[in-house]
C-alpha angles and dihedrals in degrees: 000000000000103000085207116128110240097219110187096231089050089050091049105025092159089060098049093117093048092047089055094046095046089048090057099040106031117059092192092053090045091053093047090047091051091045089049091054095046089052093043092052093047089054092049091050090050093049096050089044093241086123106013118201136172123277097250091055092046090051091050092052090050091053090048090054091049093055092047092048091050093050091046087049092054091051093048088050090054088049 
């Protein structure tokens, strides 16, 4: 358990400009981006015991974050 937030711009620093552009121009990307960050923050709060949760819920959140990250990655690749 890393306790390190997985901010999208930190995960894909070479795509920082594309992330910003897509957030402004693509409503679907912006919604997925926001959802990713909501889930990511919830995971971080659970890991740091700010808002503890059971292991199954934490695993479900991590899977959700992975699915969102994969979809956002595909959209970044398409530009």
